[in-house]
N, C-alpha and C positions, 0 to 999 in steps of 0.2 A: 734872376734865376736862370740857370742854364737850360738848354734844350732837353737834356737827359732827365732832369727833374720834372719838366713839364710832361714828357711822355709817360713817365711813371704815374704821375698823378692823373693824367687824362685816361690812361688805360685802366687804372684801378677803379675809378668812379664809373666809367662806362661799363666795365666788366661787371661790377656789382649791380648796376641798373639792369643790364641784360640778364643777369642771373636771376633776379627777382621778377623781371618782366613787368615792372610797374613804373608809372610816372605820376607825379603830383599834378592833380588838376587844379584849376584856378580857384575853385571853392574849397580846396583842402582835402577832397576825397581822393582815394587811390583807385586806379583802374588799369587794366592790362594794356601794355604798350603794343600798338599795331605794327606790323612789319613795314608798311608804306611810310610811317612817320619816323622810322629809325634814323634816317639821314638827317632830318631836321633836328631831331633831338641831339644828335652828335655835334652838329654845328653850333647850336645854342650853348651847349655845355662847353665847347671849346672856347667860344667867345667869353663866357663867364669866367672860365678859369684863367684865361689870359689876363683879364682885368684884375682878377684876384691876385695873380702872381706879380703884377706890377705894383700893387698896393701893400700887400702883406705877405709874410712867409707862408710856407706850406704846413705850418703846425696844426692849423684847424683841420685840414684834410687828413693829416696823419692821425690825429686823435679820433677822427671819425672812422678811419679804417681800423684802428685798434679796437674801438668800441664794437664795431661790427664783427671783427674777428673773435672777440670775447663772447659776443652773443652767439656766433656760429658754434663755438666750442661748447657753450652752455646748451644749445639746442641738440648738439650731437650726443651729449651725455644723456639727454632726455629722450633718446631713441628717435629723434627727428631725422628725416632723410633729406638733407640738403647737400649738394655738391657744388664746388666752385671750379670754374674753368682755370686750368693752370696758366700762369703768366709766362709769356714767351713771345717769340717773333711770329706767332701764327697770324694769318690774316683775319681780320675782323669779319664776322658773319652777321647778317641781320638776325635779330631775335625772332624766333619762331613762336607762333601762338601756343599757349598752354593747352595740353590735352585735357578734354573734359573729364576723363576718368581720374586724373591726378592733378588737382589745381596746385599751383605754386603759391606759397604764402605771400601775403602782401606786407609792405613795409610802411611805417609811419614816416611823415616828413622829417627831414634832418633838422636838428637844432643843437645848440651847445650842450643842453642837459638831456638830450634824447638818448634813450637806450631802446634798442629794438626788442620787441616782444613777439615771439613766434608761437602760433597756435598749432595744435596737432593737425597734421595734414589729413585732408579728407580721404577716406578710402584705405586708411592704414589697416593692415591685417592684425586682427586681434585673435590670438590663438585660443581655441576652445579648450574646455576642461578635458584633461586626458581621460580616456575610457579605461577603467581599471579592469583588467582581465582576471576574472575569478572563476576558473573552471569548477571549483568546488563550493560555489556560493550556495547552491541548494543544499549541499551536504551540511554546510555550517548552519544554515537556517533550520534544517531538520534536526541536527544534534542539539541546537538551542531549545527547540520545542520538546525534544525527548528528555533532556535533562530537567526541564521545568515540569514535565508531566509524568511519563512512565518511570523515569529513573528515580525521581523524588518519591513517588508512590512505592516503588520497589523497596527502597531503603526503609521507608516507614513500616512496611510489612515485615521486612527482615528484622527490624528492631523488635517488633512484637514477637517474632519467632514462632516456631511450631512445637517446641519441646514441651511446653506446659500442656498444650492440647494433647499431644501424644501420651504424656503421663496420665492425664485425666481419662483418656480413652482406655488405656490399659488397665488402670485401677478400677474404672467403672465396669469394664468387661469382667474383671476378676470378681467383683462384688456380685454381678448378675450370675456368673457361673457358679459361685459358691451358694448363692441363694437357690438357684435351680437344683443343685445337687441335694441340698437339704430338703427342698420341696418334694423331690422324687423319693427320697428316703422316707419322708413322712407318709407319702401315699402308699408306700410298700410296707408300712407298719414296722419299720426298723427302729424308729425313735420310741424310746420307752415313755410311758405316760408321765412319770415323775420328772422327766426332762423336757416336757412339752412347753411349759411356761418359759423355760430358758431359751428354747428355740424360737418362740414367738418374740421374746424380747430381742434376741439376736437379729431376727428378720426386721424388726422395727428399726434397730440401729443401722442395719444395712441400708434401709430406705433413706434414713437421714444422711448417711455417708454418701450415698449416690446423689442425693440432692446437693450436698456440699460440693462434690466434685463437679457437678454441672451447674454451679451457681451462675456462671456466665450465661448459660442458655436460659436460665430462669429470669435473669435480669433483662436479657434481650426480649424475652416474651412479654414481660411486664411493660417494658418501654414501648413495644409495638402497640400494646393495648392503649397506652396513654396517647399515642400518636394517631389513634383512630384506625389502626391496622390490626387485623387478627391473623395470626400465623400459627404454624404447628407448635412453635415454642410457647405461644400464648396458651394453646390447649394443654401443653405440658405443665404449665403452672397450675391450671385447674385440676389436672390429674394428680399433681403432688398434694394439693390441698385435700382432695377427696381421699387419697390413699392414706394421708396422715390421720384424717378423721376416722377412717376405717381401721387404721392400725391401733388407735387408742381403744376402739371398741374390741379389737382382737385381743388386746392385753386383758381386758375385763372378762371376755368370753372364752379366753384361752383358745383362740382360733388363729390359724396361720394366715398372715396378710399376703397380698399379691405383690411382694417386693421384687421378685425375679422379673416379672413382666415390665414393671416400671423401670427397673435398672437397664433392661434391654432397650427400652425406648430412649432413655437418657444417653446410653452408649451410642446409639445411632444418630441422635441429635448432635452429639459432640463430633462424631465422625463426619457428619455433614458440614459442620463449621470448619473442620480441618481441611476437607476437600475444597471448600469454597476459597479459603485463604490460599491454599496451594495452587488452585487454578489462577487466582488473581496474580500471585507472584510469578507464575510461569508466563502469563500473558505480558506482564510488565517487563520481565526479563527478555522476552522476545522483542518487544518494542524498543527497549533501551539499547539493544545490541544492533539495531538496524543501521545499515549503511545506505540503503535505498528502500523506498516505500512505494509499492505498487498496489493498486486497488482492483477488486473484482466487483463490477457493477452489472446491473441487468439492463439490457437494451430491448425495448418493446418491438414486437413484430420483426424479429431478426431473420427467421427462416420458417417459411410455411406457416406464418401466423403465430409462431411461438417465440417467446423472448429468448435472448441469448446472453451468455455471461461473457462480457468483454473485460479486458484488462487495460487499466489506465494508470494515471498518477494519483497517489493517495496522500492524505494528510493525517497528521497525528490526531487532530480533533475528531476525525471520522470514527475513531475507536474510543477515545476518552469520553466522548459525549453519549455513547450508546452501550458500553459494555456492561453496565450495571442495570440495564433496563429490565423491569419485571416481566417475565414471560407469561403468556396466557395460561400455560399449564400450571404455573405457580399460583396465579390468581384463582384458577379453578380449585386447586387444592386448599387454598386459604378459605375460600367460600365454603367448601365442604367441611373444613375443620370447625368453622363457626356453626354450621348446621348440625354437625355431630354433637357439639356441646349442648345445643338447645334440646336435641332429641334425648341425649343422655340425661339431662336435667329433668325432662318430662318423664322418663322411665323411672328415675329415682323418686320423684314426687309421687308418681302413681304407686310405686311399691311401698312408699311410706304411708299412704292413705289405706292401701289394701292390707298391709301387714303391720309393720312397725317402723319407727324412725331409724333404728339400727339396720333393718333390712333395706330401707330406702337408701341409706348411705352406702351400704354394701353394693347394691345394684348400680348406684350412680358411679362409684369408682370403677366397677367392673365394666360398665358400658363405655366409659371414657377410654379404658385400656384397649378394648377390642374394636372400638370404632376406627382407630388409626393403627394399623399394623406397624411394627417397628421399622420395617424397611421403607415406610412412607417418607421418612426423614431424608433418605438418601436416594430416592427415586429420581430426583432431578440433578443432584450434585454429582453422583458417582458416574453417570454416563458422560457428563461434561469433563470430569476429571480424567477419565480414560482417554477421551478424545483429545484433550489438551496436551497430554504427554506425547501423542503422536504429532500433533500440529506444531508443538514446540520444536521437535526435531527438524521439521520442515521450514521453520521460520514463518509460521502463519498464525493469524488470529482472526476470529470471527467477531464482527461488530455487533455483539449483543443479540437479543432475540429477534431484532429486526433483520439481521443478516441471516439468521436461521430460517425464518419464514420466507425471506426473499429468495433463498437458494433451494427451497424445498418444492417449488412449483414446477410443473412440466416445462422443460426448457431444452435448449440445445447448447452445446459447448464447442465453440470453434477450435479447430486444430490447424496450426500453421506448420510449415516444414521445420522451422527451428524448434517447435514444441516436440516433434517426434525425433528429430536428429539435431541436437544442439551443435554449436560451433565446436569443431574438432572431432566430431564423431563420424564425419564423412571424409574419406581420403581417396586419392587416386594412386593406385599401386603401379600402374605401368600403361604403356601405349604400344600397340602394334599396328603397323600400316600395311595396307594391301593396295595392289594396283601400281600404276605408274605415276600417280599424282605426287606433286611436291608435298612432303609431310607438313611443312609450314602452312601451305594452303589448306590442307585438311584440318589442321588445328584451328586456323582462322575461321573456316566455314562452320566448324562444330561450335566454336565459341560464340559465333554470331547468332545462331539459332537458339542455343541454350541460354545466352544472356538475354535475348529478346523474350524468351519464355519466362524468365524471372524466377526460376525455381531455386532450390537450395544448392544446386551444383553450379550455378552461375559464377560465384566467386572463385571456385576451383578452376574452372576453364578460363576465366579471365586472367588468373594468376599464371596459368600455363602459357597463355598467349603472350603475356608481357615478358615472361622469362625467355621466350624465343624471339622477342622483338617483332612480333607479328603485327599484321594490319587489321584494324577494326572495320568490319564490313557492316553495311545496313541490310536488313532483312525485309523482304516484301512478302505479303500474303502469308503471314505466319498462321499456322493452323495446328490445333491440338486434336488428335484423332481419338483421344479418350481411351485407348487400349494400350497405353504404355509407350506412346511415341508422339513426336511433333514433326513438323515440316515447314519449309519456307523456300523462297527464291532468293539466292545470293549471287549477285553478278550474273543474273540470267540463267543460273543453273539450279535445279531442284535438289534440295538438301534434306535428307531425312535423318533423324536422331531418335533412338529409342532402344527398347529391349530386344532380346533375341526373338521372342515370339512376335513382336511387332514387325520386325524385318521380314520374318517368314510370311506373315500375313500380307505384307506389301509386295511380295514376290521378289525380294532381293536374293540373289544367289549367294549362299553362305558356304565358303570353302571349308574343307576339313580343318579341324583344330581351332575353330572359332567359337566353340561353345564354352562360354564363361558364365558362371552363376550370376554374378553381379557385375554388369558391364554396360556401357553405353556404346551402341553400334552407330556408326555414321556412314551413310551412303550418299554419294553424289551422282546424280543422273542415273539412278537405279543400280549403281555398282558399289559394292562395299569397299570403303577406303580406309577405315580405321576402327579399332576396337580399344576403348578406354576402360581398363579394369578399375572398378570402384569397390570400396569397402564401406559398408554401412554398419557401424558398431552399435549394438543395442545397449542403451544406458538403462541400468536397473531402475532408477527413479522414474524414467519415462515409461518403462514397461509397467511398473506398479501403478502409475497414474492413469495410463490408458486402460488397464485392467479394471480399476475401480470405477472408471467412467462407464465402461460397457456392462457393468454388473447391476446397474440400477435402472429400473423401469421408469419411464417418463423423462429420462435424461439421454439425449441423443448427441453423441459427438459428430460434428460436421467438419469434413476436410475442406479447408479453404486454400490449401497450398496448390500452386500451379505446377509443381514438380511432377513431370510425366512418369517418373519411375515409381512414385508412391501410388501404386494400384491397390485394389482390394486384395488380390492374391499376395502381393509383396508384403503388405502390412500383416495379413493373417499368418504368413509363414515366418515373418521376422519376430513378431511379438506374441504369437500364439493366442490371439483374442478372437472372440466371435465378431466378425466384421459385419454381421447382419444388423448389429446395433449402430453401426457407423453409416452416416449418409455421405454419398459421393456425388455432389452436384456437378452440373456441366461447367465447362471452363469459364464461361461468361458469368455464371452465377457465383462461382468461386471468387473471381476477381472482384465482383461487387461486394461480396461478403467480407473479403479481406480488407477492403477500403473503408468499411464501416467504422465509425468512431463512437465512443460512448455518448449517450444522450446528455445534453447539458442539464445539469441539476439532478442527475440520477443519484439516488442514494447509494452509498458505498456499503457493500455487504460483507466484505472481508478485506484484509490487508496482508500482503505477502512481502517479506523482507529479503527473499532470495528468488533468483530467476529459475525458471524451469516449469515443466508441466505439472509435476507432482504437487507443488505448493498450492496452486489454484485448484487442481482437481480434487485433492483431499479436503479442501475447504468446502467445496460443493457437496461431495458425497458425505463428508462428516456432518455437515449441517442437516442433511436428510436423515441420516441415522439418528442424530440427536433428537430431532423432532419426533421421529417415530418412537424412540425409546421413552421420551418424556410423556407423550400422550398415552402410550401403552401402559407405562408404569402408573400414571395417575388413575387410569381406568381400572386396572387390576386392583390397586389398593383401595379405591373407592368401593369396588364390588365387595372386597373382603370386609371393609368396615361396615357397609350396609348390611351384609349378611350377619355380622356380629351383632349389630343393633337389633335386627329382626329376632335373633335368638334370645337376646336379653329381654325384648318385649314379650316374647312368648313365655319365658321363664317367670317374668313378673306376673303375668296373668295367671299362670299355673301355680305360682308360689313355690317353685322348686329351687329354693335358695341353696339346697344341699349340693346342687350341681355346680355352684360357683366356687369350685375348689381352686387353689393356686396351681395345681397340676393341670387342670383343664384349660385354665387361662394361658399358661405357658405353652401348652401343646398347640393351642389355637394360634398363638404368636409365631411359633416355629413353622407351622404349616404354611402360613402366608409369606414368610420370609423367603421360602424357596423360589416361588415365581418372581418375587420382587428382585432378588439378586440376579436371577437369570436375565431378566429384562435389562438390567443396568449393564449387562455385558454386550449389548448389541453394538455399541459404538466401537468395540474392539475388533469387529469383523469387517470394517471398511477396507 
């Protein structure tokens, strides 16, 4: 074999051994080749190859090289990182030890049937799973819950519809009105005696027709009774039974039954069901259209020992789990209805013993009708229906009676700068500079102190500074003077920023023509350097929300904004509210209150689907008005019912059944309907 072939074979084998950095030990194990043994290895390999070249051709080496080459290609496909030194006339270098961080793979001993197997190199980079950027992930999750909850319930209610209830209410009211007209005509002796029996029969049919139109209410009342619950509709079932029994006696005695009073009660009961269904549909419609959901929660000991209403992140379950909760006012009314039934039964039994069975039935039916005035059925539903229409426009729902009670306690309502002046309502109209200072320096100094103060004007001044490519300075000894101005040290110079009155109080010389109604004045080292004209646009919803907050006793708005221009006089002049109801704490207290977060595990009282002060403010004041209207309505109607039962008891003892005329019964109903309807209007005044 010529010398050229020997060189090729020698270089290829040695290069491969150096590439893998291993040699075969005597016991067959592989270990890394040391640098000081490189020369001995080369000499031994050269002697072995010279002997092999004298005895046989290079076919065996060539096969080995091809096998290794195929293995290298196979390892490259499987993402292995192996590199070969190019063959050339480069001088041979001793093999360097393998780095600990990246071990070189070891090779098995050569043989005729040997094929190299390569393991995955230690320390290979395994790419992590990609992070999916989903900016609307919470929106997707929210919509999924909304579709499964409020939207599904909304379409269930929409499928039931309101048309049948509306027709039943109109027809029942027409029956009650016609019965009342004929009752009044009978009391005026307009009806001839020979037509009296026909009138009695007509009134009895009207009673049956009214019961048929209100069959849903009667079935609901009977179902409540079987469920162990006694409601006003249950009392209505007993009233129907008593009135039917009395009507049969009226046909025999040719006496006018009390159909008009019962029909008015049935009409009000149907109206209550209509309002409840309309309320639920409005709430579900508000929730299903939500694109964001914020909560109103109560934080204990927020300011001066009183709780505060904070806003945080809300969940759909906060409303769905609580909106059908029975109120304490409704429970009180149900207990009274059961008591009224028992008392009426006692009055009827007493009248039956004292006089006759017919008189007892007459007193029993009359007592049931007067014990619960007609407007008792709507004393809870109508105030909520009126309130819901307003809250629906604001994108707000109250989380059941728990939310009503939680927002009706004496508390404070924190006000931030963005609550009073949302984004876009504050603008800068122009700038005028005074003195010899560089305008860019004046802007930079003003932006430094205002940004450090952190008020609502900070973004505007920061934007102005960046538009002029100004420099951002640090502020030392920042101080709030509490009367419309702030101050600090910037680059060793005293900088003041505030209103016109503040500058005058601080003794800054104000040149002529510097009087601007809404402006930020900046003085450096006691000299006026710039006037920044500002415009604070009053938003109608904010003004309405602030007005309703200041109108309720026991509810104190607390200003937590650090914006120095939001003084008591400025707010009173801008919004026209009584600022004596608003608390203006010191700067340190404001900062502490502004950093307060809702308590962990605090119950959600209301949910808002829109941003702004009005959504949360009307939820609080609406809940207070609703609670007041509910308790007042229940109290007034209970007083009316108790008074009616007392009158029935007195007539029973006296035996004055001639006073139980349909006209007197109807008149008593109408008298108590007037205060009942007026009380239900309270929630309209928030």
